[in-house]
C-alpha positions in Angstrom: 2.0 54.1 -23.6 5.3 52.7 -25.0 6.5 54.2 -28.2 5.9 51.1 -30.3 2.3 50.8 -29.2 1.7 54.5 -29.5 3.2 54.6 -33.0 1.2 51.5 -34.0 -1.9 53.1 -32.7 -1.3 56.4 -34.6 -0.4 54.6 -37.8 -3.4 52.3 -37.5 -5.8 55.2 -36.9 -4.4 57.2 -39.9 -4.6 54.2 -42.2 -8.1 53.4 -41.0 -9.2 57.0 -41.7 -7.6 56.8 -45.2 -9.5 53.6 -45.9 -12.8 55.1 -44.6 -12.3 58.2 -46.7 -11.6 56.2 -49.8 -14.5 53.9 -49.2 -17.0 56.7 -48.4 -15.5 58.9 -51.1 -16.2 56.4 -53.9 -19.5 55.6 -52.3 -20.3 59.3 -52.4 -19.5 59.5 -56.1 -22.0 56.7 -56.8 -24.6 58.3 -54.5 -24.1 61.6 -56.3 -24.7 59.9 -59.7 -27.8 58.1 -58.3 -29.1 61.2 -56.6 -29.1 63.0 -59.9 -30.6 60.0 -61.8 -33.2 58.9 -59.2 -36.0 60.4 -57.3 -36.1 60.7 -53.5 -38.9 58.1 -53.4 -36.5 55.5 -55.0 -33.9 56.2 -52.4 -36.6 55.7 -49.8 -37.1 52.1 -51.1 -33.4 51.4 -51.0 -33.3 52.7 -47.4 -36.0 50.1 -46.4 -34.0 47.3 -48.0 -30.7 48.3 -46.3 -32.5 48.7 -42.9 -33.8 45.2 -43.0 -30.5 43.7 -44.1 -28.6 45.7 -41.5 -30.9 44.5 -38.7 -30.7 40.9 -39.7 -26.9 41.0 -40.1 -26.4 41.6 -36.4 -27.1 37.9 -35.9 -24.1 37.2 -38.1 -20.9 36.7 -36.0 -22.9 37.1 -32.7 -20.1 39.1 -31.0 -17.4 36.5 -31.6 -15.1 38.8 -33.6 -15.0 41.3 -30.7 -14.3 38.3 -28.4 -11.4 37.2 -30.6 -9.9 40.7 -30.5 -10.4 41.2 -26.8 -9.0 37.7 -25.8 -5.3 37.7 -24.9 -4.6 34.1 -26.0 -6.3 32.8 -29.2 -5.8 29.3 -30.4 -6.2 28.0 -34.0 -9.3 26.1 -33.0 -10.9 29.4 -31.9 -10.4 30.9 -35.4 -11.6 27.8 -37.3 -14.6 27.4 -35.1 -15.7 31.0 -35.6 -15.1 30.7 -39.3 -17.4 27.7 -39.7 -20.0 29.2 -37.3 -20.1 32.4 -39.4 -20.6 30.4 -42.6 -23.5 28.5 -41.1 -25.2 31.6 -39.7 -24.7 33.5 -43.0 -26.5 30.7 -44.9 -29.4 30.7 -42.5 -29.7 34.5 -42.6 -29.5 34.6 -46.4 -32.2 32.0 -46.7 -34.4 33.8 -44.2 -34.2 37.1 -46.1 -34.8 35.3 -49.4 -38.0 33.6 -48.1 -39.3 36.7 -46.2 -38.8 39.1 -49.1 -42.4 38.8 -50.3 -43.8 39.5 -46.8 -41.6 42.6 -46.4 -42.7 43.9 -49.8 -46.4 43.3 -48.9 -45.9 45.2 -45.6 -44.7 48.3 -47.5 -47.1 47.7 -50.5 -44.2 47.6 -53.0 -43.4 44.5 -55.1 -40.1 46.1 -56.3 -38.6 45.2 -52.9 -38.9 41.4 -53.5 -36.1 40.9 -56.1 -33.8 43.5 -54.5 -34.0 41.8 -51.1 -33.5 38.3 -52.7 -30.4 39.4 -54.6 -28.9 41.3 -51.6 -29.3 38.2 -49.4 -26.0 37.0 -50.7 -24.2 39.8 -48.8 -24.3 37.7 -45.6 -22.2 34.9 -47.1 -19.7 37.4 -48.6 -19.2 38.9 -45.1 -18.7 35.4 -43.5 -15.9 34.2 -45.8 -13.4 36.9 -44.8 -14.4 37.7 -41.2 -11.6 35.8 -39.5 -8.9 37.2 -41.8 -10.1 40.7 -41.0 -10.1 40.0 -37.2 -6.5 38.7 -37.4 -5.3 41.9 -39.1 -7.2 44.0 -36.5 -5.6 42.1 -33.6 -2.2 43.0 -35.1 -3.2 46.6 -35.6 -2.4 46.1 -39.3 -4.9 48.7 -40.6 -2.5 49.6 -43.4 -3.3 46.4 -45.2 -7.0 46.6 -44.3 -7.2 50.1 -45.7 -5.3 49.2 -48.9 -7.8 46.4 -49.4 -10.7 48.7 -48.8 -9.4 51.3 -51.2 -8.7 48.9 -54.0 -12.1 47.1 -53.5 -13.9 50.5 -53.4 -12.2 51.7 -56.6 -13.0 48.6 -58.6 -16.6 48.2 -57.3 -17.1 52.0 -57.6 -16.1 52.0 -61.2 -18.5 49.1 -61.9 -21.3 50.9 -60.1 -20.7 54.1 -62.0 -20.7 52.3 -65.3 -24.1 50.7 -64.5 -25.5 54.0 -63.3 -24.4 55.8 -66.5 -26.0 53.1 -68.6 -29.4 53.5 -66.9 -29.3 50.8 -64.3 -30.6 53.2 -61.6 -31.2 51.7 -58.2 -29.5 48.4 -59.3 -26.1 50.2 -59.8 -25.9 50.7 -56.0 -26.8 47.0 -55.4 -24.2 45.8 -58.0 -21.6 48.1 -56.4 -22.3 46.6 -52.9 -22.0 43.0 -54.1 -18.9 43.6 -56.2 -17.3 45.3 -53.2 -17.9 42.2 -51.1 -16.5 39.9 -53.7 -13.3 42.0 -54.2 -12.7 42.3 -50.5 -12.9 38.5 -50.1 -10.5 37.9 -53.0 -7.9 40.3 -51.6 -8.2 39.2 -48.0 -7.8 35.5 -48.9 -4.9 36.4 -51.2 -3.0 38.5 -48.6 -3.8 36.4 -45.4 -1.8 33.3 -44.7 -4.5 31.9 -42.5 -6.7 29.1 -43.8 -9.5 27.3 -41.9 -8.5 23.9 -40.6 -10.8 21.0 -40.1 -11.1 21.8 -36.4 -14.4 22.8 -34.9 -15.2 23.0 -31.2 -18.4 24.0 -29.5 -16.3 24.4 -26.3 -14.1 27.0 -28.1 -17.1 28.9 -29.1 -18.5 28.9 -25.6 -15.2 30.3 -24.3 -15.6 33.2 -26.7 -19.3 33.4 -26.1 -18.9 34.3 -22.4 -17.6 37.7 -23.5 -19.2 37.9 -27.0 -22.7 37.2 -25.7 -23.0 40.6 -24.1 -21.5 42.3 -27.1 -24.0 40.5 -29.3 -26.9 41.6 -27.2 -25.8 45.2 -27.3 -25.3 44.9 -31.1 -28.8 43.5 -31.4 -30.3 46.3 -29.4 -28.3 48.9 -31.2 -29.3 47.4 -34.5 -33.0 47.6 -33.6 -32.9 51.1 -32.3 -30.5 52.3 -35.1 -33.0 51.3 -37.7 -36.5 51.2 -36.2 -36.9 54.9 -37.0 -36.7 54.1 -40.8 -39.0 51.1 -40.4 -41.6 53.1 -38.6 -41.2 56.2 -40.8 -41.4 54.0 -43.9 -44.9 53.0 -42.9 -46.0 56.5 -41.6 -44.6 58.9 -44.2 -44.3 58.9 -48.0 -41.3 57.3 -49.7 -40.2 60.7 -50.9 -40.0 62.2 -47.4 -38.2 59.0 -46.3 -35.7 59.5 -49.1 -35.0 63.0 -47.8 -34.6 61.7 -44.3 -32.4 58.8 -45.4 -29.9 61.2 -47.2 -29.7 63.4 -44.1 -29.1 60.4 -41.8 -26.5 59.1 -44.2 -24.5 62.3 -44.0 -24.7 62.2 -40.2 -23.4 58.6 -40.2 -20.4 59.7 -42.3 -19.6 62.4 -39.7 -19.8 59.8 -37.0 -17.5 57.5 -39.0 -14.8 60.1 -39.5 -15.2 61.5 -35.9 -15.1 58.3 -34.0 -15.4 55.2 -36.2 -11.7 54.9 -37.0 -10.5 56.0 -33.6 -12.7 53.4 -31.8 -11.7 50.6 -34.2 -8.1 51.2 -33.3 -8.6 52.0 -29.7 -10.4 48.8 -28.8 -7.4 46.4 -29.4 -5.0 48.9 -27.9 -7.0 49.4 -24.7 -7.5 45.7 -24.5 -3.7 45.2 -24.4 -3.3 47.5 -21.3 -6.6 46.7 -19.6 -4.8 45.8 -16.3 -2.6 48.9 -16.1 -5.1 51.4 -14.7 -2.6 54.4 -14.6 -1.7 54.1 -18.3 -5.4 53.6 -19.1 -6.3 56.8 -17.3 -3.7 58.8 -19.1 -4.7 57.6 -22.5 -8.4 58.2 -21.7 -7.8 61.8 -20.5 -5.8 62.6 -23.5 -8.2 61.1 -26.0 -11.2 62.6 -24.3 -9.8 66.2 -24.6 -8.8 65.7 -28.2 -12.2 64.2 -29.1 -14.0 67.1 -27.4 -12.2 69.6 -29.4 -12.7 67.8 -32.6 -16.4 66.8 -32.1 -17.8 70.2 -31.7 -15.7 71.7 -34.5 -17.0 69.1 -36.9 -20.6 69.3 -35.7 -20.7 73.1 -35.7 -19.1 73.2 -39.1 -21.5 70.6 -40.5 -24.5 72.5 -39.2 -23.6 75.9 -40.7 -22.6 74.5 -44.2 -25.5 71.9 -44.3 -27.4 73.7 -47.1 -24.4 74.3 -49.3 -23.2 70.7 -48.7 -26.4 69.1 -49.8 -26.6 71.4 -52.8 -23.1 70.4 -53.8 -23.6 66.7 -53.3 -27.2 66.0 -54.3 -28.5 69.0 -56.2 -31.4 71.5 -55.4 -34.1 68.8 -55.4 -32.7 67.4 -52.2 -32.8 70.7 -50.1 -35.7 69.3 -48.0 -33.1 67.1 -46.4 -31.4 70.2 -44.8 -33.9 70.6 -42.0 -33.6 66.9 -41.0 -29.8 67.0 -41.2 -29.6 70.1 -38.9 -31.7 68.4 -36.2 -29.9 65.1 -36.5 -26.4 66.6 -36.3 -27.2 68.2 -32.9 -27.5 64.8 -31.2 -24.4 63.3 -32.9 -22.0 64.3 -30.1 -23.5 61.6 -27.8 -22.9 58.8 -30.3 -19.3 59.9 -30.8 -18.6 60.2 -27.1 -20.4 57.0 -26.5 -18.0 55.1 -28.8 -15.1 56.1 -26.5 -16.8 55.8 -23.2 -18.4 52.4 -23.8 -15.1 51.1 -25.2 -13.6 51.8 -21.7 -15.9 49.2 -20.3 -15.6 46.7 -23.1 -11.8 46.8 -23.4 -11.6 46.2 -19.6 -13.8 43.1 -20.0 -16.9 44.7 -18.4 -19.3 43.6 -21.2 -22.1 42.7 -18.7 -22.1 46.3 -17.2 -22.0 47.6 -20.8 -25.1 45.6 -21.6 -27.0 46.9 -18.6 -26.1 50.5 -19.4 -27.1 50.0 -23.0 -30.5 48.6 -21.9 -31.1 51.8 -19.8 -30.3 54.0 -22.7 -32.6 52.1 -25.0 -35.5 52.5 -22.6 -35.0 56.2 -23.0 -35.0 55.8 -26.8 -38.2 53.7 -26.6 -40.0 56.4 -24.7 -38.9 58.9 -27.4 -40.2 56.6 -30.1 -43.7 56.6 -28.7 -43.8 60.3 -27.6 -41.7 61.7 -30.5 -43.4 60.1 -33.4 -46.8 61.2 -32.1 -45.6 64.7 -33.2 -44.2 63.5 -36.5 -40.7 62.8 -37.7 -39.4 66.2 -36.6 -40.9 65.6 -33.1 -38.9 62.3 -32.9 -35.7 64.0 -34.0 -36.0 66.9 -31.4 -36.7 64.3 -28.8 -33.6 62.5 -29.8 -31.5 65.5 -28.8 -32.9 65.3 -25.2 -32.2 61.5 -25.2 -28.6 62.2 -26.5 -27.8 64.5 -23.6 -29.1 61.9 -21.0 -27.3 59.0 -22.6 -24.0 61.0 -22.7 -24.2 61.7 -19.0 -24.9 58.0 -18.3 -21.9 56.9 -20.4 -19.6 59.5 -18.9 -20.6 58.6 -15.3 -19.9 54.9 -15.6 -16.7 55.3 -17.6 -15.2 57.7 -15.1 -16.3 55.5 -12.2 -14.7 52.5 -13.9 -11.4 54.4 -14.2 -11.6 56.0 -10.7 -11.7 59.5 -12.2 -13.8 62.5 -11.2 -16.9 63.0 -13.3 -17.3 66.8 -13.2 -14.0 68.0 -14.9 -14.9 65.9 -18.0 -18.4 67.3 -18.1 -17.0 70.8 -17.8 -14.7 70.1 -20.8 -17.7 69.1 -22.9 -19.7 72.1 -21.9 -16.8 74.5 -22.7 -16.5 73.1 -26.2 -20.3 73.3 -26.7 -20.1 77.0 -25.8 -17.2 77.5 -28.2 -19.0 75.9 -31.1 -22.2 77.8 -30.3 -20.5 81.2 -30.3 -18.5 80.4 -33.5 -21.6 79.1 -35.3 -23.8 82.1 -34.4 -21.0 84.5 -35.4 -20.5 82.9 -38.8 -24.3 82.5 -39.5 -24.7 86.2 -38.8 -21.8 87.2 -41.1 -23.2 84.9 -43.8 -26.4 86.9 -44.0 -24.5 89.7 -45.7 -22.7 87.4 -48.2 -24.1 86.8 -51.7 -21.9 84.5 -53.8 -22.2 81.2 -55.5 -23.1 78.5 -53.0 -19.7 76.8 -53.3 -17.9 80.1 -52.5 -20.1 80.5 -49.5 -19.3 77.0 -48.4 -15.6 77.8 -48.5 -16.0 81.1 -46.7 -18.1 79.4 -43.9 -15.6 76.6 -43.6 -12.5 78.8 -43.1 -14.3 81.5 -41.0 -15.8 79.0 -38.6 -12.5 77.1 -38.2 -10.5 80.2 -37.5 -13.1 81.5 -35.0 -13.3 78.1 -33.3 -9.6 78.0 -32.9 -9.5 81.5 -31.5 -12.2 80.8 -29.0 -10.6 77.4 -28.1 -7.3 79.3 -27.3 -9.1 81.9 -25.2 -11.0 79.2 -23.3 -7.7 77.3 -22.8 -8.9 74.1 -24.5 -6.8 71.1 -23.4 -7.7 69.4 -26.6 -6.1 72.2 -28.7 -3.0 72.2 -26.4 -2.5 68.5 -26.8 -3.0 68.6 -30.6 -0.5 71.6 -30.9 2.0 69.7 -28.7 1.8 66.6 -30.8 2.2 68.6 -34.0 5.2 70.3 -32.6 6.8 67.0 -31.5 6.2 65.6 -35.0 7.7 68.8 -36.6 10.8 68.6 -34.4 11.2 64.9 -35.1 11.1 65.5 -38.9 13.4 68.4 -38.5 16.0 66.3 -36.7 15.7 63.6 -39.4 16.7 66.0 -42.1 19.8 67.2 -40.3 
């Protein structure tokens, strides 16, 4: 890609990573406070609330933001129409949650959920007021400003949340932190952005965006259902305490996904959309990113697996150790979600949202089968089944992505298998060595971290990992560039 687009992409990726680390870091601080103040059963209740809000929120925006980013020529009427549409939908969704709060509470036999759901219903409106400003910054790859806004909003809302937690607010400290984060984000985005909604509104403009956004919306709806239905079902079948353990394990896994692929995919979509017609450039970028991602995915997953017990002890204390078994099973299927973010972006950025929808429906059929069969063997049965589903969905994603780009399927599959073997050898070696180590858990965590990373690098070198070669090459280029600047 041209130097300016490449540099913009790298800069955007780094700033998005910084923003996510800051946001999740402060969120972790609050979670750590709450985990030490609350019982797992209380976290289970919060998990139910966030699941319902997250599911309903997919109807907000309806894929129009993705359409604004993907569309090459966007007029002022498009922005204003999307803004007013989002406000209307947010009001409807907020009212829906407020009214249905009592019914949801009755379903789970817990009246505490009523007030929490009603208060949190305001989150839809907070998201709607700044959605267009955020899209405009994303289109310009201006993740530096977005990350700075995220960092500042996170710090302010985090301090507020911590103060409430310290003074005994308990569960409500997390709710107050979420709402104050939304308020601060709105204030900062409106202050920095020059865009203001005009009095223009056009159904035709929305229809133009809807032709692309409709398929994105349907995929988001399906993903929202299947991304949360496990908690909805588990919340009814198991105790709130076990649900709380599972929720903490799932939350850690989501953080791994966010750092592994979330930032990369957020930046890649607008970049790939700009070069969607240039197949040769598209192929080169895809091959490079796939190799780097393969190297990174299995280092991160392997490392997370071997330090899972020490990590949960460090973050949440000993009373949360039951989460370890859930986390270890969940982490083994994460690779498919990370790869999927890249592979499905290939189709979406090239305007093939209809094919993307059809593929996603096939994947969700497999997940539905696992829901019925897996949960018949309990929560752990469902999680083990998810590993099998992950392997199958990864193969589906890879096949259609390589076909779209006129590339051969098998070399990419071979790359993935090689890195799985590298991670497996490294993890087994470190776990065996750790049997003979007896120190404080934090020291063991550090030993496992450095030992696994070194062994993983050595095996990657022996197996001639393309991902490692590309990373080393980029680091060398950066070092030579900096060296020449100092001369």
